[in-house]
MARSE-665806 format. One line per 4 residues: for each residue x, y, z of N, C-alpha, C. Coordinates in nm, 4 decimals. Layout:
X:Y:Z:X:Y:Z:X:Y:Z; ... .
// end
This chain:
-9.9477:2.2697:-2.0642:-10.0836:2.2904:-2.0185:-10.0804:2.3149:-1.8682; -10.1518:2.4130:-1.8233:-10.1582:2.4458:-1.6808:-10.3009:2.4279:-1.6295; -10.3163:2.4397:-1.4999:-10.4482:2.4482:-1.4405:-10.5126:2.3166:-1.4010; -10.4411:2.2065:-1.4109:-10.4965:2.0780:-1.3690:-10.4211:2.0357:-1.2434 .
-10.4881:2.0492:-1.1292:-10.4216:2.0135:-1.0042:-10.4253:1.8619:-0.9835; -10.3634:1.8166:-0.8770:-10.3504:1.6733:-0.8506:-10.4863:1.6043:-0.8383; -10.5815:1.6688:-0.7717:-10.7147:1.6083:-0.7552:-10.7871:1.5949:-0.8886; -10.7802:1.6976:-0.9711:-10.8465:1.6925:-1.1010:-10.7807:1.5874:-1.1912 .
-10.6485:1.5800:-1.1875:-10.5780:1.4792:-1.2661:-10.6215:1.3389:-1.2242; -10.6303:1.3160:-1.0946:-10.6745:1.1855:-1.0448:-10.8159:1.1539:-1.0925; -10.9039:1.2532:-1.0921:-11.0412:1.2320:-1.1417:-11.0396:1.1939:-1.2901; -10.9554:1.2617:-1.3681:-10.9451:1.2293:-1.5108:-10.8951:1.0859:-1.5311 .
-10.7989:1.0440:-1.4502:-10.7474:0.9073:-1.4586:-10.8587:0.8080:-1.4260; -10.9336:0.8327:-1.3213:-11.0445:0.7436:-1.2828:-11.1487:0.7380:-1.3939; -11.1821:0.8532:-1.4509:-11.2794:0.8574:-1.5606:-11.2327:0.7724:-1.6784; -11.1061:0.7871:-1.7157:-11.0536:0.7108:-1.8290:-11.0449:0.5618:-1.7962 .
-11.0103:0.5294:-1.6738:-11.0054:0.3896:-1.6312:-11.1433:0.3253:-1.6445; -11.2470:0.3996:-1.6074:-11.3841:0.3491:-1.6171:-11.4277:0.3249:-1.7615; -11.3648:0.3923:-1.8564:-11.4013:0.3794:-1.9975:-11.3297:0.2651:-2.0692; -11.2314:0.2047:-2.0037:-11.1559:0.0963:-2.0677:-11.2443:-0.0276:-2.0838 .
-11.2194:-0.1066:-2.1885:-11.3001:-0.2282:-2.2117:-11.2877:-0.3274:-2.0966; -11.3972:-0.3965:-2.0691:-11.3995:-0.4954:-1.9607:-11.2908:-0.5997:-1.9769; -11.2667:-0.6461:-2.1021:-11.1669:-0.7516:-2.1211:-11.0266:-0.7055:-2.0843; -11.0062:-0.5764:-2.0777:-10.8755:-0.5231:-2.0408:-10.8597:-0.5149:-1.8886 .
-10.9653:-0.4812:-1.8186:-10.9525:-0.4556:-1.6745:-11.0025:-0.5701:-1.5853; -11.0840:-0.6600:-1.6403:-11.1399:-0.7660:-1.5563:-11.0328:-0.8586:-1.4992; -10.9219:-0.8769:-1.5694:-10.8173:-0.9669:-1.5230:-10.7179:-0.9051:-1.4271; -10.7329:-0.7770:-1.3981:-10.6380:-0.7103:-1.3083:-10.6609:-0.7568:-1.1651 .
-10.5556:-0.8075:-1.1037:-10.5643:-0.8513:-0.9640:-10.4495:-0.7911:-0.8855; -10.4809:-0.7398:-0.7678:-10.3801:-0.6872:-0.6765:-10.2991:-0.5746:-0.7420; -10.3713:-0.4823:-0.8085:-10.3088:-0.3680:-0.8747:-10.3718:-0.2404:-0.8213; -10.2869:-0.1468:-0.7804:-10.3338:-0.0154:-0.7360:-10.2969:0.0867:-0.8432 .
-10.3926:0.1721:-0.8765:-10.3652:0.2827:-0.9678:-10.3333:0.4053:-0.8847; -10.2206:0.4681:-0.9166:-10.1680:0.5774:-0.8361:-10.1339:0.6940:-0.9282; -10.1548:0.8149:-0.8802:-10.1066:0.9320:-0.9528:-10.0020:1.0022:-0.8670; -9.8990:1.0486:-0.9330:-9.7931:1.1252:-0.8671:-9.7590:1.2425:-0.9571 .
-9.6967:1.3447:-0.8994:-9.6630:1.4631:-0.9780:-9.5600:1.4333:-1.0858; -9.4536:1.3643:-1.0485:-9.3484:1.3303:-1.1461:-9.2676:1.2134:-1.0949; -9.1910:1.1491:-1.1852:-9.1069:1.0365:-1.1416:-9.0048:1.0795:-1.0374; -8.9526:0.9808:-0.9655:-8.8561:1.0078:-0.8581:-8.7346:1.0850:-0.9057 .
-8.6917:1.0628:-1.0304:-8.5735:1.1332:-1.0804:-8.6035:1.2776:-1.1205; -8.7313:1.3172:-1.1104:-8.7699:1.4550:-1.1390:-8.7874:1.4869:-1.2855; -8.7671:1.3890:-1.3727:-8.7762:1.4143:-1.5160:-8.9221:1.4274:-1.5594; -8.9387:1.4797:-1.6798:-9.0715:1.4894:-1.7392:-9.0834:1.3936:-1.8581 .
-8.9914:1.2974:-1.8677:-8.9869:1.2073:-1.9821:-9.0805:1.0873:-1.9702; -9.1189:1.0517:-1.8507:-9.1954:0.9301:-1.8275:-9.3390:0.9648:-1.7909; -9.4354:0.9135:-1.8690:-9.5767:0.9417:-1.8432:-9.6371:0.8452:-1.7427; -9.5886:0.7215:-1.7429:-9.6441:0.6220:-1.6539:-9.5447:0.5108:-1.6289 .
-9.5780:0.4258:-1.5320:-9.4892:0.3171:-1.4943:-9.5712:0.2022:-1.4376; -9.5384:0.0802:-1.4822:-9.5920:-0.0386:-1.4179:-9.4860:-0.0859:-1.3207; -9.5195:-0.0888:-1.1931:-9.4275:-0.1280:-1.0878:-9.4797:-0.2573:-1.0257; -9.4266:-0.3708:-1.0726:-9.4741:-0.4980:-1.0212:-9.4173:-0.6139:-1.0984 .
-9.4786:-0.7294:-1.0798:-9.4388:-0.8523:-1.1472:-9.5501:-0.8883:-1.2444; -9.5186:-0.8863:-1.3755:-9.6255:-0.9118:-1.4724:-9.6727:-1.0564:-1.4655; -9.7904:-1.0797:-1.5210:-9.8538:-1.2113:-1.5097:-9.7699:-1.3241:-1.5663; -9.6917:-1.2966:-1.6694:-9.6121:-1.4032:-1.7311:-9.4940:-1.4454:-1.6445 .
-9.4600:-1.3672:-1.5439:-9.3451:-1.3982:-1.4585:-9.3841:-1.4342:-1.3155; -9.5116:-1.4415:-1.2884:-9.5565:-1.4709:-1.1523:-9.5586:-1.6206:-1.1263; -9.5161:-1.6578:-1.0059:-9.5331:-1.7944:-0.9592:-9.6466:-1.7900:-0.8586; -9.6167:-1.8253:-0.7351:-9.7131:-1.8064:-0.6271:-9.7199:-1.6570:-0.5996 .
-9.8368:-1.6001:-0.6121:-9.8498:-1.4561:-0.5992:-9.9879:-1.4245:-0.5460; -9.9970:-1.3163:-0.4734:-10.1272:-1.2713:-0.4269:-10.1574:-1.3096:-0.2837; -10.0575:-1.3617:-0.2135:-10.0788:-1.4023:-0.0748:-10.0031:-1.3098:0.0181; -10.0560:-1.1907:0.0384:-9.9969:-1.0973:0.1318:-9.8988:-0.9989:0.0719 .
-9.8693:-1.0092:-0.0584:-9.7794:-0.9128:-0.1200:-9.8479:-0.7772:-0.1313; -9.7662:-0.6743:-0.1292:-9.8202:-0.5424:-0.1589:-9.8698:-0.5440:-0.3026; -9.9705:-0.4644:-0.3324:-10.0199:-0.4648:-0.4703:-9.9171:-0.4077:-0.5675; -9.9233:-0.4572:-0.6912:-9.8501:-0.3922:-0.7981:-9.9086:-0.2522:-0.8127 .
-9.8317:-0.1644:-0.8761:-9.8812:-0.0279:-0.8944:-9.8690:0.0120:-1.0413; -9.9702:0.0799:-1.0877:-9.9634:0.1493:-1.2152:-9.9686:0.2969:-1.1792; -9.8603:0.3655:-1.2110:-9.8437:0.5052:-1.1723:-9.8574:0.5926:-1.2964; -9.9387:0.6964:-1.2865:-9.9467:0.7983:-1.3916:-9.8940:0.9282:-1.3336 .
-9.8038:0.9913:-1.4087:-9.7373:1.1129:-1.3627:-9.8045:1.2363:-1.4225; -9.8515:1.3232:-1.3342:-9.9292:1.4405:-1.3741:-9.8478:1.5415:-1.4543; -9.7343:1.5851:-1.4030:-9.6596:1.6933:-1.4680:-9.6112:1.6559:-1.6084; -9.5573:1.5348:-1.6297:-9.5220:1.4983:-1.7671:-9.6420:1.4962:-1.8620 .
-9.7580:1.4520:-1.8116:-9.8785:1.4549:-1.8943:-9.9148:1.5988:-1.9310; -9.9086:1.6879:-1.8332:-9.9441:1.8276:-1.8602:-9.8459:1.8900:-1.9587; -9.7194:1.8522:-1.9476:-9.6168:1.9034:-2.0377:-9.6410:1.8567:-2.1814; -9.6954:1.7372:-2.1973:-9.7147:1.6777:-2.3297:-9.8452:1.7200:-2.3970 .
-9.9349:1.7839:-2.3229:-10.0693:1.8102:-2.3751:-10.1015:1.9596:-2.3787; -10.1838:1.9969:-2.4772:-10.2251:2.1364:-2.4919:-10.3664:2.1627:-2.4415; -10.4519:2.0609:-2.4471:-10.5919:2.0786:-2.4078:-10.6332:1.9662:-2.3139; -10.7479:1.9824:-2.2503:-10.8001:1.8777:-2.1629:-10.8336:1.7534:-2.2446 .
-10.8833:1.7713:-2.3674:-10.9111:1.6554:-2.4525:-10.7830:1.5794:-2.4854; -10.6754:1.6530:-2.5171:-10.5453:1.5884:-2.5392:-10.5020:1.5129:-2.4143; -10.5231:1.5740:-2.2977:-10.4842:1.5123:-2.1710:-10.5606:1.3822:-2.1484; -10.6913:1.3845:-2.1730:-10.7717:1.2621:-2.1587:-10.7192:1.1525:-2.2509 .
-10.6900:1.1889:-2.3763:-10.6394:1.0909:-2.4723:-10.5062:1.0331:-2.4257; -10.4186:1.1182:-2.3770:-10.2860:1.0721:-2.3336:-10.2962:0.9853:-2.2090; -10.3848:1.0200:-2.1178:-10.4086:0.9366:-1.9990:-10.4576:0.7989:-2.0427; -10.5493:0.7963:-2.1382:-10.6024:0.6696:-2.1898:-10.4899:0.5828:-2.2465 .
-10.4075:0.6422:-2.3311:-10.2965:0.5696:-2.3931:-10.2004:0.5173:-2.2860; -10.1711:0.6000:-2.1871:-10.0792:0.5585:-2.0805:-10.1379:0.4439:-1.9987; -10.2657:0.4518:-1.9649:-10.3303:0.3435:-1.8904:-10.3224:0.2126:-1.9682; -10.3578:0.2174:-2.0954:-10.3560:0.0967:-2.1783:-10.2142:0.0395:-2.1850 .
-10.1175:0.1254:-2.2033:-9.9786:0.0835:-2.2131:-9.9323:0.0127:-2.0850; -9.9594:0.0752:-1.9709:-9.9132:0.0181:-1.8438:-9.9912:-0.1077:-1.8061; -10.1197:-0.1121:-1.8361:-10.1975:-0.2345:-1.8125:-10.1426:-0.3466:-1.9006; -10.1042:-0.3129:-2.0216:-10.0423:-0.4114:-2.1101:-9.9170:-0.4710:-2.0496 .
-9.8366:-0.3874:-1.9852:-9.7163:-0.4386:-1.9191:-9.7530:-0.5327:-1.8042; -9.8619:-0.5052:-1.7348:-9.9101:-0.5958:-1.6296:-9.9331:-0.7356:-1.6875; -9.9925:-0.7402:-1.8071:-10.0202:-0.8687:-1.8717:-9.8956:-0.9296:-1.9364; -9.7846:-0.8564:-1.9344:-9.6604:-0.9072:-1.9904:-9.6443:-0.8786:-2.1387 .
-9.7243:-0.7869:-2.1924:-9.7197:-0.7546:-2.3348:-9.6135:-0.6495:-2.3633; -9.5424:-0.6700:-2.4726:-9.4521:-0.5658:-2.5204:-9.5310:-0.4734:-2.6141; -9.4658:-0.3687:-2.6628:-9.5356:-0.2708:-2.7459:-9.5936:-0.3337:-2.8726; -9.5219:-0.4288:-2.9328:-9.5711:-0.4944:-3.0540:-9.7023:-0.5686:-3.0264 .
-9.7075:-0.6415:-2.9149:-9.8291:-0.7155:-2.8787:-9.9441:-0.6194:-2.8487; -9.9136:-0.5059:-2.7857:-10.0172:-0.4064:-2.7585:-10.0794:-0.3573:-2.8885; -9.9989:-0.3338:-2.9894:-10.0499:-0.2910:-3.1199:-10.1327:-0.4012:-3.1857; -10.0854:-0.5252:-3.1746:-10.1605:-0.6397:-3.2288:-10.3004:-0.6468:-3.1708 .
-10.3099:-0.6256:-3.0414:-10.4393:-0.6329:-2.9715:-10.5249:-0.5092:-2.9935; -10.4669:-0.4056:-3.0527:-10.5388:-0.2806:-3.0695:-10.5446:-0.1975:-2.9428; -10.4530:-0.2248:-2.8493:-10.4493:-0.1535:-2.7214:-10.3561:-0.0355:-2.7249; -10.2866:-0.0138:-2.8352:-10.1923:0.0992:-2.8452:-10.1956:0.1570:-2.9840 .
// end
């Protein structure tokens, strides 16, 4: 899929983030949502990444640390999608997946909760 620049992709991510259930996003603390063109290794295999310390592994946290980051990669998303609707759906799935990692959930737990 072509024609979605970095600004438009970021808007789509924000739109999808706003649509997520309150119980999923209300507990997020010290997390920045970031969009980048592609992962550092240049691959198109990774749609998103949770970069931080999940809640189940935190001790004293939140006192001056840089925020955790949830990164969504634009080019891999565009490569995986044919339409803007497909792109929105994939962004949604990626957000839910990475937020789940913030909470310390594995893929099985995400499915149990109906988040994946």
